[in-house]
N, C-alpha and C positions, 0 to 999 in steps of 0.2 A: 700451549694453553695450560698454564699452571702445572707443569711437569708431565703433561700427557705426551707419551712417546709413541702412541699408536692412534689410529683413527677410530673413533667411537661413533656408533650410530645412536646419537642421543635420543632420536625419536623413538626407537624401539628398546634402547638400553638405559633410558633415563628414568624419570619419575613414573611410578605406577600408582594408580588409584584402584583400590579394591573396594567395591561397593558392599555395603552392609548386608545386602541380600544375596551376596555371592561368596559367603564364607564357606569353608570346607569342613564338614563334620567328620570327615575321614581322618581322624587324628586319635592319639592315645586318649582313652577315657578312664575315668574313675567312677565307681558306682556312686550315684547321688547327684551327679552334675552332667551337664552337656557342654563340651568344649567344641569350638569351631576355629579353625586356622584362617588367618587373614594373610600373614606374612610368614613364609618359610622357604626352604630351598626349592621345593617342588613347584610352588606357585609363582615365585618371583625371583628365584635364584639367590635368596638371602644367604649370606656367608656366616654371619655371627649372631643373628637374633631370630627368635620366633615370637610372633605376636598373634593374638586371637582373643576370643571372648569366652566367657563361661556364664551359664545361667544355672542357678540353684533354685528349685521350686520352694514355695512357702513351707516353713517348718521342716525342711529336709536338711540332711547332712551328707557329706561325702564319706567314702571309706578312707581310712588312714593311708597315706602314700608319701613319697618324696620324689624329687626330680633329679636324683643322681648328683653329678658335679655341677649342675646348672644353678645359677642364681635366678630367682623369680621376683617379679614385681607385679602386684595386683592393684589395680585402681578400681575403687568401688564407684560405679556409675549410678546405681539405684539400689536402695535397700540398706540393710544392716548386716554386716558380716561378723560372725564370731569365729575366731581362729583358735584351734587347740593344737598344741605341739608338745614334743618331748618323747622320751622313750615309751611312756605310757599315756601320752596326750595329757600330761598333768598340768600344763600351763594354758591359760586362756587370756584373750584380749579381744576387744571389739572395735570395728571400724564402720564409719557411716559414709554415705555418698560424699564424694570429694576427697576421701582419705586414700592414702597409699599404704600398702602392706609390702614389706620386704621379707622374703623367705630365703635364707642362706642354703648352700648346697647340703644335701643329705639329711636335712631336718625332717623327721617324721611329723606330718601335720594333717589336719582335717579342717575343711571349710564347712561352716554351718550357717544356714540362713536363720538369723535370729528373729525373723518375722514369721508369724503364723498365717499372714494374709497376703503379703506382697512378695514377688520374686526378687531374688538377689542377682543383680546383673553387674558383671565386672569385665574389665579388659586385663588381659595377661600379657606380660612380656618376659621372655626367657633369654638367657645369655648364650644360646646356640641356635642353629638353624633348624633343628629337629626337636620335636617334643619328646622328652624323656619322662615317663611316668612309671614308678615302681610302686605297685599297690602292696600294702602291708597287712598282715594279720596281727593286729595289736589289741590286747585287752585293755580298754581305756580305764584310767583312774576314775574312781567314783566322784571325787570332788576336785576339779582342777583348781590350781592356784591362779588367781588373777595377777596379771603382770601389766604394769603401766607401759604404754607405748611412748616412751620418751628417749631422748638421747642423753649422753653424759652432761651436756650443757643445760638441757631443759628438764629438770627433775620434777616428778609429780609431787604435789603437796604431801606432807607426812601422813601416812595412813590412808591415802586416797589413790585408787587405781583409776586409770583413764579408760 
């Protein structure tokens, strides 16, 4: 069967559904946010990814941190995210519900809930089966520089950040 050389118990080793009310909060945390694991090595035997959720309360921000060698993807489910990053968190950009955020390995960053009244709810996916969080003690820049979230093909209009 498509290269299978051993018998597999697909009933027990196949698709897994992790219910939203069964997420595991026993994962690496950063001040200002609540992470919960859905998919990792311990829960489902994941080999190459970690996935879970994060909630940031209204008008709250996380401490500065990075995720080591891992790549991270954040999908904004509800709310407005403001990301700061850089050696002194000197760059900033915002994302709304439906937007994706990519964080490369070792990038110091901070997530901020840009709303004063609504929680920021996101889904996280990382490129390894365990959550790596390195909390940092960074003195933030006073006025971060806005950076447009565009790729080399889709440039922002001159003088306009997204």
